[in-house]
Biotite code that builds the C-alpha atoms (Angstrom):
import biotite.structure as struc

atoms = struc.array([
    struc.Atom([71.109, 25.518, 120.238], chain_id="A", res_id=1, res_name="MET", atom_name="CA", element="C"),
    struc.Atom([70.566, 28.656, 122.271], chain_id="A", res_id=2, res_name="LYS", atom_name="CA", element="C"),
    struc.Atom([70.227, 28.775, 126.031], chain_id="A", res_id=3, res_name="LEU", atom_name="CA", element="C"),
    struc.Atom([68.135, 31.731, 127.133], chain_id="A", res_id=4, res_name="ILE", atom_name="CA", element="C"),
    struc.Atom([68.393, 32.623, 130.817], chain_id="A", res_id=5, res_name="ILE", atom_name="CA", element="C"),
    struc.Atom([66.312, 35.331, 132.482], chain_id="A", res_id=6, res_name="LYS", atom_name="CA", element="C"),
    struc.Atom([66.921, 36.495, 136.040], chain_id="A", res_id=7, res_name="LYS", atom_name="CA", element="C"),
    struc.Atom([64.621, 38.588, 138.181], chain_id="A", res_id=8, res_name="ASP", atom_name="CA", element="C"),
    struc.Atom([64.043, 39.486, 141.803], chain_id="A", res_id=9, res_name="GLN", atom_name="CA", element="C"),
    struc.Atom([61.153, 40.534, 143.984], chain_id="A", res_id=10, res_name="ASP", atom_name="CA", element="C"),
    struc.Atom([60.387, 41.169, 147.626], chain_id="A", res_id=11, res_name="SER", atom_name="CA", element="C"),
    struc.Atom([59.848, 38.149, 149.838], chain_id="A", res_id=12, res_name="ALA", atom_name="CA", element="C"),
    struc.Atom([56.693, 37.889, 151.949], chain_id="A", res_id=13, res_name="PHE", atom_name="CA", element="C"),
    struc.Atom([58.462, 38.509, 155.274], chain_id="A", res_id=14, res_name="PHE", atom_name="CA", element="C"),
    struc.Atom([61.042, 40.977, 153.971], chain_id="A", res_id=15, res_name="GLY", atom_name="CA", element="C"),
    struc.Atom([64.221, 40.212, 152.105], chain_id="A", res_id=16, res_name="GLY", atom_name="CA", element="C"),
    struc.Atom([64.403, 39.252, 148.464], chain_id="A", res_id=17, res_name="MET", atom_name="CA", element="C"),
    struc.Atom([63.554, 36.291, 146.273], chain_id="A", res_id=18, res_name="ASN", atom_name="CA", element="C"),
    struc.Atom([65.690, 35.655, 143.225], chain_id="A", res_id=19, res_name="PHE", atom_name="CA", element="C"),
    struc.Atom([64.246, 33.940, 140.163], chain_id="A", res_id=20, res_name="LEU", atom_name="CA", element="C"),
    struc.Atom([65.993, 32.291, 137.266], chain_id="A", res_id=21, res_name="VAL", atom_name="CA", element="C"),
    struc.Atom([64.192, 30.992, 134.179], chain_id="A", res_id=22, res_name="LYS", atom_name="CA", element="C"),
    struc.Atom([65.916, 29.062, 131.436], chain_id="A", res_id=23, res_name="ALA", atom_name="CA", element="C"),
    struc.Atom([64.835, 27.615, 128.117], chain_id="A", res_id=24, res_name="ARG", atom_name="CA", element="C"),
    struc.Atom([66.676, 26.050, 125.215], chain_id="A", res_id=25, res_name="VAL", atom_name="CA", element="C"),
    struc.Atom([65.807, 26.991, 121.656], chain_id="A", res_id=26, res_name="GLU", atom_name="CA", element="C"),
    struc.Atom([66.778, 24.482, 118.981], chain_id="A", res_id=27, res_name="LEU", atom_name="CA", element="C"),
    struc.Atom([67.561, 25.101, 115.349], chain_id="A", res_id=28, res_name="THR", atom_name="CA", element="C"),
    struc.Atom([65.344, 23.339, 112.808], chain_id="A", res_id=29, res_name="ASN", atom_name="CA", element="C"),
    struc.Atom([68.114, 20.776, 112.231], chain_id="A", res_id=30, res_name="GLU", atom_name="CA", element="C"),
    struc.Atom([68.394, 20.072, 115.968], chain_id="A", res_id=31, res_name="GLU", atom_name="CA", element="C"),
    struc.Atom([64.614, 19.744, 116.297], chain_id="A", res_id=32, res_name="GLN", atom_name="CA", element="C"),
    struc.Atom([64.625, 17.204, 113.472], chain_id="A", res_id=33, res_name="GLU", atom_name="CA", element="C"),
    struc.Atom([67.380, 15.175, 115.179], chain_id="A", res_id=34, res_name="LEU", atom_name="CA", element="C"),
    struc.Atom([65.438, 15.102, 118.449], chain_id="A", res_id=35, res_name="VAL", atom_name="CA", element="C"),
    struc.Atom([62.337, 13.984, 116.548], chain_id="A", res_id=36, res_name="LYS", atom_name="CA", element="C"),
    struc.Atom([64.180, 11.435, 114.382], chain_id="A", res_id=37, res_name="LYS", atom_name="CA", element="C"),
    struc.Atom([65.899, 9.727, 117.317], chain_id="A", res_id=38, res_name="TYR", atom_name="CA", element="C"),
    struc.Atom([62.898, 10.163, 119.665], chain_id="A", res_id=39, res_name="LYS", atom_name="CA", element="C"),
    struc.Atom([64.995, 11.491, 122.524], chain_id="A", res_id=40, res_name="VAL", atom_name="CA", element="C"),
    struc.Atom([62.590, 14.006, 124.066], chain_id="A", res_id=41, res_name="GLU", atom_name="CA", element="C"),
    struc.Atom([62.580, 11.998, 127.315], chain_id="A", res_id=42, res_name="ASN", atom_name="CA", element="C"),
    struc.Atom([66.338, 11.374, 127.315], chain_id="A", res_id=43, res_name="GLN", atom_name="CA", element="C"),
    struc.Atom([67.745, 12.263, 130.745], chain_id="A", res_id=44, res_name="ILE", atom_name="CA", element="C"),
    struc.Atom([70.523, 14.815, 130.398], chain_id="A", res_id=45, res_name="LEU", atom_name="CA", element="C"),
    struc.Atom([71.280, 15.350, 134.067], chain_id="A", res_id=46, res_name="LEU", atom_name="CA", element="C"),
    struc.Atom([70.457, 13.398, 137.172], chain_id="A", res_id=47, res_name="GLU", atom_name="CA", element="C"),
    struc.Atom([71.980, 14.682, 140.397], chain_id="A", res_id=48, res_name="THR", atom_name="CA", element="C"),
    struc.Atom([71.271, 15.834, 143.904], chain_id="A", res_id=49, res_name="THR", atom_name="CA", element="C"),
    struc.Atom([72.088, 19.416, 144.791], chain_id="A", res_id=50, res_name="SER", atom_name="CA", element="C"),
    struc.Atom([71.082, 22.021, 147.343], chain_id="A", res_id=51, res_name="ILE", atom_name="CA", element="C"),
    struc.Atom([67.864, 22.191, 145.331], chain_id="A", res_id=52, res_name="PHE", atom_name="CA", element="C"),
    struc.Atom([67.107, 18.534, 145.970], chain_id="A", res_id=53, res_name="GLY", atom_name="CA", element="C"),
    struc.Atom([67.097, 15.816, 143.338], chain_id="A", res_id=54, res_name="PRO", atom_name="CA", element="C"),
    struc.Atom([67.352, 17.044, 139.748], chain_id="A", res_id=55, res_name="ILE", atom_name="CA", element="C"),
    struc.Atom([66.418, 14.860, 136.796], chain_id="A", res_id=56, res_name="LYS", atom_name="CA", element="C"),
    struc.Atom([66.144, 16.868, 133.590], chain_id="A", res_id=57, res_name="TRP", atom_name="CA", element="C"),
    struc.Atom([65.207, 15.640, 130.150], chain_id="A", res_id=58, res_name="THR", atom_name="CA", element="C"),
    struc.Atom([65.513, 17.275, 126.759], chain_id="A", res_id=59, res_name="ILE", atom_name="CA", element="C"),
    struc.Atom([61.818, 18.120, 126.990], chain_id="A", res_id=60, res_name="ARG", atom_name="CA", element="C"),
    struc.Atom([62.433, 19.923, 130.305], chain_id="A", res_id=61, res_name="ASP", atom_name="CA", element="C"),
    struc.Atom([65.117, 22.124, 128.752], chain_id="A", res_id=62, res_name="LEU", atom_name="CA", element="C"),
    struc.Atom([63.100, 22.952, 125.654], chain_id="A", res_id=63, res_name="THR", atom_name="CA", element="C"),
    struc.Atom([59.903, 23.587, 127.645], chain_id="A", res_id=64, res_name="SER", atom_name="CA", element="C"),
    struc.Atom([61.667, 25.755, 130.191], chain_id="A", res_id=65, res_name="GLY", atom_name="CA", element="C"),
    struc.Atom([62.871, 25.531, 133.772], chain_id="A", res_id=66, res_name="LEU", atom_name="CA", element="C"),
    struc.Atom([62.511, 27.973, 136.638], chain_id="A", res_id=67, res_name="SER", atom_name="CA", element="C"),
    struc.Atom([63.724, 28.210, 140.197], chain_id="A", res_id=68, res_name="LYS", atom_name="CA", element="C"),
    struc.Atom([63.394, 30.716, 143.005], chain_id="A", res_id=69, res_name="THR", atom_name="CA", element="C"),
    struc.Atom([66.369, 31.118, 145.294], chain_id="A", res_id=70, res_name="GLY", atom_name="CA", element="C"),
    struc.Atom([66.970, 32.874, 148.585], chain_id="A", res_id=71, res_name="LYS", atom_name="CA", element="C"),
    struc.Atom([70.159, 34.532, 147.382], chain_id="A", res_id=72, res_name="ASN", atom_name="CA", element="C"),
    struc.Atom([72.183, 35.258, 144.286], chain_id="A", res_id=73, res_name="VAL", atom_name="CA", element="C"),
    struc.Atom([74.607, 32.393, 144.993], chain_id="A", res_id=74, res_name="ALA", atom_name="CA", element="C"),
    struc.Atom([71.766, 29.842, 144.763], chain_id="A", res_id=75, res_name="GLU", atom_name="CA", element="C"),
    struc.Atom([70.615, 31.299, 141.468], chain_id="A", res_id=76, res_name="VAL", atom_name="CA", element="C"),
    struc.Atom([74.147, 31.182, 140.057], chain_id="A", res_id=77, res_name="LEU", atom_name="CA", element="C"),
    struc.Atom([74.564, 27.559, 141.149], chain_id="A", res_id=78, res_name="GLN", atom_name="CA", element="C"),
    struc.Atom([71.255, 26.645, 139.469], chain_id="A", res_id=79, res_name="TYR", atom_name="CA", element="C"),
    struc.Atom([72.396, 28.442, 136.333], chain_id="A", res_id=80, res_name="GLU", atom_name="CA", element="C"),
    struc.Atom([75.624, 26.396, 136.284], chain_id="A", res_id=81, res_name="GLU", atom_name="CA", element="C"),
    struc.Atom([73.640, 23.159, 136.556], chain_id="A", res_id=82, res_name="ILE", atom_name="CA", element="C"),
    struc.Atom([71.523, 24.257, 133.598], chain_id="A", res_id=83, res_name="ILE", atom_name="CA", element="C"),
    struc.Atom([74.665, 24.992, 131.568], chain_id="A", res_id=84, res_name="LYS", atom_name="CA", element="C"),
    struc.Atom([76.046, 21.529, 132.388], chain_id="A", res_id=85, res_name="GLN", atom_name="CA", element="C"),
    struc.Atom([72.821, 19.986, 131.089], chain_id="A", res_id=86, res_name="SER", atom_name="CA", element="C"),
    struc.Atom([73.143, 21.986, 127.877], chain_id="A", res_id=87, res_name="CYS", atom_name="CA", element="C"),
    struc.Atom([76.719, 20.786, 127.405], chain_id="A", res_id=88, res_name="GLU", atom_name="CA", element="C"),
    struc.Atom([75.494, 17.188, 127.649], chain_id="A", res_id=89, res_name="GLN", atom_name="CA", element="C"),
    struc.Atom([72.663, 17.979, 125.234], chain_id="A", res_id=90, res_name="PHE", atom_name="CA", element="C"),
    struc.Atom([75.093, 19.485, 122.705], chain_id="A", res_id=91, res_name="LYS", atom_name="CA", element="C"),
    struc.Atom([77.270, 16.353, 122.844], chain_id="A", res_id=92, res_name="ILE", atom_name="CA", element="C"),
    struc.Atom([74.201, 14.182, 122.227], chain_id="A", res_id=93, res_name="LEU", atom_name="CA", element="C"),
    struc.Atom([73.152, 16.353, 119.281], chain_id="A", res_id=94, res_name="LEU", atom_name="CA", element="C"),
    struc.Atom([76.617, 16.028, 117.720], chain_id="A", res_id=95, res_name="GLU", atom_name="CA", element="C"),
    struc.Atom([76.538, 12.245, 118.131], chain_id="A", res_id=96, res_name="ILE", atom_name="CA", element="C"),
    struc.Atom([73.087, 12.021, 116.514], chain_id="A", res_id=97, res_name="MET", atom_name="CA", element="C"),
    struc.Atom([74.139, 14.350, 113.705], chain_id="A", res_id=98, res_name="LYS", atom_name="CA", element="C"),
    struc.Atom([77.199, 12.274, 112.840], chain_id="A", res_id=99, res_name="ASN", atom_name="CA", element="C"),
    struc.Atom([75.820, 8.829, 113.620], chain_id="A", res_id=100, res_name="PHE", atom_name="CA", element="C"),
    struc.Atom([76.640, 6.092, 111.154], chain_id="A", res_id=101, res_name="GLY", atom_name="CA", element="C"),
    struc.Atom([79.606, 5.322, 109.010], chain_id="A", res_id=102, res_name="GLY", atom_name="CA", element="C"),
    struc.Atom([82.999, 4.198, 110.177], chain_id="A", res_id=103, res_name="GLU", atom_name="CA", element="C"),
    struc.Atom([85.451, 5.651, 112.666], chain_id="A", res_id=104, res_name="GLU", atom_name="CA", element="C"),
    struc.Atom([89.147, 4.863, 112.899], chain_id="A", res_id=105, res_name="THR", atom_name="CA", element="C"),
    struc.Atom([91.160, 5.201, 116.082], chain_id="A", res_id=106, res_name="TYR", atom_name="CA", element="C"),
    struc.Atom([94.954, 5.065, 116.285], chain_id="A", res_id=107, res_name="GLU", atom_name="CA", element="C"),
    struc.Atom([96.714, 4.172, 119.495], chain_id="A", res_id=108, res_name="PHE", atom_name="CA", element="C"),
])
């Protein structure tokens, strides 16, 4: 899985700057097959409330692409961190699907 993040800026209507972040996840063929096999496109990876309001992202959202305009660089960086957290959850889910089945032994 690759997370591609693009950042840009432009002038705001009444002066100042707007900061834009776009993010999209690219899956390997194997990862795409796992998502298809387990039908998890609508699986929620992150559900939280932040300064951006409520966030509820699915696998489809990450693979289709997300974008957000912020008033300052700090907002954009916070949004980027939330995206990375979602990708970490996605990677864990992919590993579980990849290795699902069989037997596991735990020692305590």
